[in-house]
C-alpha beads as a LAMMPS data file, in Angstrom:
LAMMPS data file: protein, C-alpha beads

199 atoms
198 bonds

1 atom types
1 bond types

-500.0 500.0 xlo xhi
-500.0 500.0 ylo yhi
-500.0 500.0 zlo zhi

Masses

1 110.0

Atoms # bond

1 1 1 0.000 0.000 0.000
2 1 1 1.012 3.649 -0.142
3 1 1 2.987 4.628 2.964
4 1 1 0.415 7.301 3.854
5 1 1 -2.243 4.641 4.543
6 1 1 -0.162 2.163 6.571
7 1 1 -1.158 3.709 9.919
8 1 1 -4.886 3.149 9.473
9 1 1 -4.310 -0.438 8.262
10 1 1 -2.156 -1.229 11.320
11 1 1 -4.848 0.265 13.579
12 1 1 -7.732 -1.652 11.922
13 1 1 -5.919 -5.008 11.877
14 1 1 -4.776 -4.467 15.478
15 1 1 -8.439 -4.082 16.479
16 1 1 -9.125 -7.353 14.628
17 1 1 -6.512 -9.178 16.749
18 1 1 -3.864 -9.056 14.014
19 1 1 -0.198 -9.085 15.044
20 1 1 2.269 -7.063 12.938
21 1 1 5.215 -9.315 12.041
22 1 1 7.063 -7.276 9.432
23 1 1 6.986 -3.732 8.048
24 1 1 9.320 -2.669 5.244
25 1 1 9.486 -0.232 2.383
26 1 1 8.982 -1.629 -1.116
27 1 1 10.239 1.492 -2.899
28 1 1 8.253 4.053 -4.860
29 1 1 6.400 5.257 -1.763
30 1 1 4.929 1.778 -1.133
31 1 1 5.067 -0.197 2.087
32 1 1 4.704 -3.939 2.714
33 1 1 3.102 -5.148 5.961
34 1 1 2.960 -8.769 7.124
35 1 1 0.412 -9.704 9.803
36 1 1 -0.578 -12.887 11.588
37 1 1 -4.331 -12.559 12.105
38 1 1 -7.236 -14.952 12.763
39 1 1 -9.085 -15.985 9.596
40 1 1 -12.427 -14.998 11.142
41 1 1 -11.099 -11.448 11.609
42 1 1 -10.484 -11.079 7.880
43 1 1 -14.038 -11.951 6.834
44 1 1 -15.488 -8.757 5.387
45 1 1 -12.253 -6.776 5.792
46 1 1 -11.247 -6.604 2.111
47 1 1 -13.758 -3.871 1.209
48 1 1 -12.777 -1.851 4.270
49 1 1 -9.096 -2.281 3.337
50 1 1 -9.687 -0.951 -0.186
51 1 1 -11.556 2.048 1.227
52 1 1 -8.824 2.785 3.780
53 1 1 -6.061 2.615 1.147
54 1 1 -8.095 4.553 -1.455
55 1 1 -7.902 1.557 -3.792
56 1 1 -4.090 1.517 -3.848
57 1 1 -3.585 -1.486 -1.534
58 1 1 -3.214 -5.156 -2.423
59 1 1 -4.308 -7.741 0.167
60 1 1 -3.046 -11.319 -0.027
61 1 1 -4.010 -14.059 2.443
62 1 1 -2.179 -17.295 3.148
63 1 1 -2.830 -19.893 5.857
64 1 1 0.007 -19.828 8.401
65 1 1 -0.909 -22.126 11.303
66 1 1 -3.591 -23.087 13.781
67 1 1 -3.393 -20.988 16.942
68 1 1 -5.255 -20.466 20.233
69 1 1 -8.320 -18.212 20.179
70 1 1 -7.254 -14.567 20.510
71 1 1 -10.513 -13.432 22.092
72 1 1 -13.576 -11.556 20.875
73 1 1 -13.401 -9.360 17.801
74 1 1 -15.439 -6.169 17.929
75 1 1 -18.397 -6.170 15.556
76 1 1 -20.295 -3.158 14.329
77 1 1 -21.167 -0.376 16.756
78 1 1 -24.522 0.543 15.232
79 1 1 -27.954 -1.002 15.564
80 1 1 -30.283 -2.183 12.804
81 1 1 -33.729 -1.253 11.482
82 1 1 -36.097 -4.234 11.718
83 1 1 -39.300 -4.661 9.721
84 1 1 -42.492 -5.170 11.729
85 1 1 -44.755 -6.059 8.777
86 1 1 -44.983 -8.465 5.858
87 1 1 -45.544 -7.326 2.274
88 1 1 -43.925 -5.077 -0.350
89 1 1 -41.937 -2.059 0.855
90 1 1 -43.434 1.349 0.022
91 1 1 -41.327 4.310 -1.199
92 1 1 -43.048 6.783 1.155
93 1 1 -42.230 4.651 4.238
94 1 1 -38.616 4.165 3.126
95 1 1 -38.272 7.896 2.509
96 1 1 -39.272 8.533 6.141
97 1 1 -36.801 5.853 7.347
98 1 1 -33.818 7.330 5.488
99 1 1 -33.312 9.836 8.328
100 1 1 -32.720 6.914 10.697
101 1 1 -29.863 5.332 8.686
102 1 1 -28.777 3.503 5.521
103 1 1 -31.336 1.121 3.981
104 1 1 -30.688 -2.358 2.539
105 1 1 -33.924 -2.589 0.501
106 1 1 -35.571 -0.708 -2.363
107 1 1 -39.285 0.108 -2.871
108 1 1 -41.321 -2.892 -3.992
109 1 1 -39.061 -5.502 -2.370
110 1 1 -40.773 -8.144 -0.250
111 1 1 -40.160 -7.896 3.493
112 1 1 -41.371 -9.804 6.548
113 1 1 -41.485 -9.240 10.293
114 1 1 -38.031 -9.658 11.836
115 1 1 -36.171 -8.954 8.588
116 1 1 -33.338 -6.404 8.817
117 1 1 -34.043 -3.611 6.314
118 1 1 -31.319 -1.111 7.245
119 1 1 -28.621 0.081 9.609
120 1 1 -29.664 2.457 12.383
121 1 1 -27.394 5.480 12.768
122 1 1 -27.371 5.008 16.556
123 1 1 -26.317 2.107 18.743
124 1 1 -29.672 0.419 19.379
125 1 1 -32.017 -1.654 17.192
126 1 1 -35.367 -0.135 16.209
127 1 1 -38.564 -1.589 14.769
128 1 1 -40.141 0.130 11.754
129 1 1 -43.000 -0.406 9.320
130 1 1 -41.745 -0.214 5.689
131 1 1 -45.312 -0.691 4.375
132 1 1 -46.790 2.533 5.780
133 1 1 -48.270 4.599 2.957
134 1 1 -49.192 8.272 2.908
135 1 1 -52.635 9.166 4.211
136 1 1 -54.834 10.297 1.341
137 1 1 -56.704 13.608 1.551
138 1 1 -58.979 15.524 -0.787
139 1 1 -56.319 18.197 -1.250
140 1 1 -53.298 17.269 -3.335
141 1 1 -50.256 19.337 -4.166
142 1 1 -49.387 19.084 -7.837
143 1 1 -46.642 16.521 -8.464
144 1 1 -45.395 16.133 -4.881
145 1 1 -46.617 12.559 -4.321
146 1 1 -44.715 11.110 -7.275
147 1 1 -41.423 12.911 -6.585
148 1 1 -40.000 10.792 -3.780
149 1 1 -36.252 10.454 -4.353
150 1 1 -34.490 7.743 -2.365
151 1 1 -30.813 7.076 -1.823
152 1 1 -29.858 3.787 -3.550
153 1 1 -29.885 0.913 -1.019
154 1 1 -26.681 -0.640 0.319
155 1 1 -26.325 -4.084 -1.287
156 1 1 -24.669 -6.833 0.728
157 1 1 -22.363 -9.494 -0.664
158 1 1 -22.259 -12.835 1.129
159 1 1 -18.876 -12.093 2.723
160 1 1 -19.968 -8.645 3.851
161 1 1 -23.252 -9.994 5.253
162 1 1 -21.468 -12.695 7.271
163 1 1 -19.101 -10.088 8.710
164 1 1 -21.996 -7.693 9.419
165 1 1 -24.367 -9.914 11.428
166 1 1 -24.342 -9.896 15.217
167 1 1 -24.808 -12.901 17.536
168 1 1 -28.623 -12.638 17.466
169 1 1 -28.838 -12.291 13.665
170 1 1 -28.715 -14.639 10.682
171 1 1 -27.884 -14.425 6.973
172 1 1 -30.642 -15.928 4.835
173 1 1 -29.399 -17.143 1.435
174 1 1 -31.798 -18.221 -1.322
175 1 1 -31.155 -18.676 -5.054
176 1 1 -32.646 -15.245 -5.814
177 1 1 -31.770 -13.132 -2.798
178 1 1 -29.568 -12.527 0.203
179 1 1 -31.298 -11.189 3.317
180 1 1 -30.401 -10.398 6.911
181 1 1 -32.825 -11.266 9.696
182 1 1 -33.061 -11.524 13.448
183 1 1 -32.697 -15.027 14.902
184 1 1 -36.050 -14.547 16.651
185 1 1 -38.587 -12.906 14.362
186 1 1 -41.099 -12.101 17.127
187 1 1 -40.231 -8.765 18.846
188 1 1 -41.482 -9.986 22.243
189 1 1 -39.276 -13.079 22.030
190 1 1 -36.293 -10.864 21.065
191 1 1 -36.813 -8.692 24.149
192 1 1 -37.181 -11.757 26.364
193 1 1 -33.932 -13.248 25.020
194 1 1 -32.083 -9.921 25.392
195 1 1 -33.128 -9.707 29.068
196 1 1 -32.076 -13.307 29.633
197 1 1 -28.635 -12.685 28.056
198 1 1 -28.163 -9.476 30.083
199 1 1 -28.881 -11.374 33.307

Bonds

1 1 1 2
2 1 2 3
3 1 3 4
4 1 4 5
5 1 5 6
6 1 6 7
7 1 7 8
8 1 8 9
9 1 9 10
10 1 10 11
11 1 11 12
12 1 12 13
13 1 13 14
14 1 14 15
15 1 15 16
16 1 16 17
17 1 17 18
18 1 18 19
19 1 19 20
20 1 20 21
21 1 21 22
22 1 22 23
23 1 23 24
24 1 24 25
25 1 25 26
26 1 26 27
27 1 27 28
28 1 28 29
29 1 29 30
30 1 30 31
31 1 31 32
32 1 32 33
33 1 33 34
34 1 34 35
35 1 35 36
36 1 36 37
37 1 37 38
38 1 38 39
39 1 39 40
40 1 40 41
41 1 41 42
42 1 42 43
43 1 43 44
44 1 44 45
45 1 45 46
46 1 46 47
47 1 47 48
48 1 48 49
49 1 49 50
50 1 50 51
51 1 51 52
52 1 52 53
53 1 53 54
54 1 54 55
55 1 55 56
56 1 56 57
57 1 57 58
58 1 58 59
59 1 59 60
60 1 60 61
61 1 61 62
62 1 62 63
63 1 63 64
64 1 64 65
65 1 65 66
66 1 66 67
67 1 67 68
68 1 68 69
69 1 69 70
70 1 70 71
71 1 71 72
72 1 72 73
73 1 73 74
74 1 74 75
75 1 75 76
76 1 76 77
77 1 77 78
78 1 78 79
79 1 79 80
80 1 80 81
81 1 81 82
82 1 82 83
83 1 83 84
84 1 84 85
85 1 85 86
86 1 86 87
87 1 87 88
88 1 88 89
89 1 89 90
90 1 90 91
91 1 91 92
92 1 92 93
93 1 93 94
94 1 94 95
95 1 95 96
96 1 96 97
97 1 97 98
98 1 98 99
99 1 99 100
100 1 100 101
101 1 101 102
102 1 102 103
103 1 103 104
104 1 104 105
105 1 105 106
106 1 106 107
107 1 107 108
108 1 108 109
109 1 109 110
110 1 110 111
111 1 111 112
112 1 112 113
113 1 113 114
114 1 114 115
115 1 115 116
116 1 116 117
117 1 117 118
118 1 118 119
119 1 119 120
120 1 120 121
121 1 121 122
122 1 122 123
123 1 123 124
124 1 124 125
125 1 125 126
126 1 126 127
127 1 127 128
128 1 128 129
129 1 129 130
130 1 130 131
131 1 131 132
132 1 132 133
133 1 133 134
134 1 134 135
135 1 135 136
136 1 136 137
137 1 137 138
138 1 138 139
139 1 139 140
140 1 140 141
141 1 141 142
142 1 142 143
143 1 143 144
144 1 144 145
145 1 145 146
146 1 146 147
147 1 147 148
148 1 148 149
149 1 149 150
150 1 150 151
151 1 151 152
152 1 152 153
153 1 153 154
154 1 154 155
155 1 155 156
156 1 156 157
157 1 157 158
158 1 158 159
159 1 159 160
160 1 160 161
161 1 161 162
162 1 162 163
163 1 163 164
164 1 164 165
165 1 165 166
166 1 166 167
167 1 167 168
168 1 168 169
169 1 169 170
170 1 170 171
171 1 171 172
172 1 172 173
173 1 173 174
174 1 174 175
175 1 175 176
176 1 176 177
177 1 177 178
178 1 178 179
179 1 179 180
180 1 180 181
181 1 181 182
182 1 182 183
183 1 183 184
184 1 184 185
185 1 185 186
186 1 186 187
187 1 187 188
188 1 188 189
189 1 189 190
190 1 190 191
191 1 191 192
192 1 192 193
193 1 193 194
194 1 194 195
195 1 195 196
196 1 196 197
197 1 197 198
198 1 198 199
């Protein structure tokens, strides 16, 4: 990678329980870093690595040896937005949810209760209804109902989804789609399990 980005890579891999073994200059402003890191820590890291190095880094992985567990690896710090209803997502509802965080679905996609439809910008999970449509009135402003512009949804790859999920979440893989969901779809059961784990 370029020498300017080596600091952030060392910091990120250190947080993922990686151990820096070698650091040397490769010439031309490039630097070569060798780490010993757990394989599970590298799941989902490649995209983050490319972002951190502004696309200039090359990441190569090679199995070194089996080793004792190095302890927990910190997952994401943000919560998720969970669907409370089953049906097709509505643009108006998604437009209102965009203020809460990044969405993983587009209008018209099928959702169900307990499915993760986005990432909450704060640390806790929230429940939301992506099927809520605008209340109709007799008065209509010309052209305002059709002009809902949404940010394109964040699309997950399998590797990124596996790295993203928390202990109480699952990745659902079908031939046509890849979805994230809570392990327990019922919100009451989720709260009960969370209390049990906290105790």
